C-alpha positions, 0 to 999 in steps of 0.5 A: 271218734268223729269229734276227735278227728275234727279236733285233730284236723283243726290242730293240723290246720292251726299248726299249718297256719302258724307255720305259714305265718312264721315263714312269711314273717321270716321272708319279709324280714330277710327281704327288708334286711337285703333291701336295707343292705343294698340301699346302704351299699348303693348310698356308699358307692354314690357318696364315694363317686361324689367325693372322687368327682369333687376332687377330680373335676374342678369348676361347676361339676365339682361344685355340684358334687360338693352340694350333693354330698353336703345335702346327702350327709346332712339329711342322713345324719339328721334322720339317724339322730331323730330315729335313734332318739324317737323311741325314748322321747315321744315328743319327737314325733312332730319333729319326725313329721317335719323332717319327712316334709323336709326330706321331700324337698331334699330329694327334689333338690338331689334329683335336680343336682343329679340331672345337672351333672349331665348338662353340657352347657357349662355356662348355664350350669354356672349360672344355676349354681348360686340358686342351687347353693342357696337351696342346699344351704336352706335345707341343710340348715333346717336339717341341722337345726332339727338334729342339733335340737334333738341332740341337745334334748337327749343330752339334757335328759341324760344330764338330768337322769345322771343328776337324779341318779347321783342324788339317789346314790349319795342318799344310799351311801349315807344310809349305808354309813349310818350304822348304830349299835344297840343302846345299852341300859344304864346301870343304876347309880348306887344309892347314897347311904342314909344318915341312920344306916351308915355301913359298918366295917367288919370288926368295928363297934360303934359303941361309945367307950364307956358303953363297952362291957368290961372284959373279965380279967384273967386272974390265973 
């Protein structure tokens, strides 16, 4: 009886542990989903603000907004392309590592651009724009190189897979059309009659005329 109670207690503890673990996993997944949604919402709001500032504020302020928008768009597109292709292509792990290092430089540049949005000295801001534009172009060009290489690689793999599939389909279609009927056994050809066994016609005698027996004449 005591053993049964211990078994029931262990089962109860096991069920409680599994329930707590499942609840924690659910809460963490929900928290990640909420954080991702909030991050996307903030990013959308920031991009909208930058577009409006680019159009509404000419001069250095508008150029800063243009640089930030170009940087953010390029980095986001590259990240999406690499993460989408990485599960199917393990060789992109090194590219992801390079992109993480590039992202650090991108975040630093974005922070610098964001701080300069509050710079009151327009002359100083104008003097810094060439160097900031060069940094932005270098980072966006590197991000674009990774993105284009990943896209070209994915398209090449898709083309190769499509070519292989087309060859398999052609082979299968040819096999389906290659039907054959059961071969019929050929009928034996009639043997030619030998010289001594010529066929006789019914009612015909091969006796010579002088060998025919004389029929008795009817004297009646």
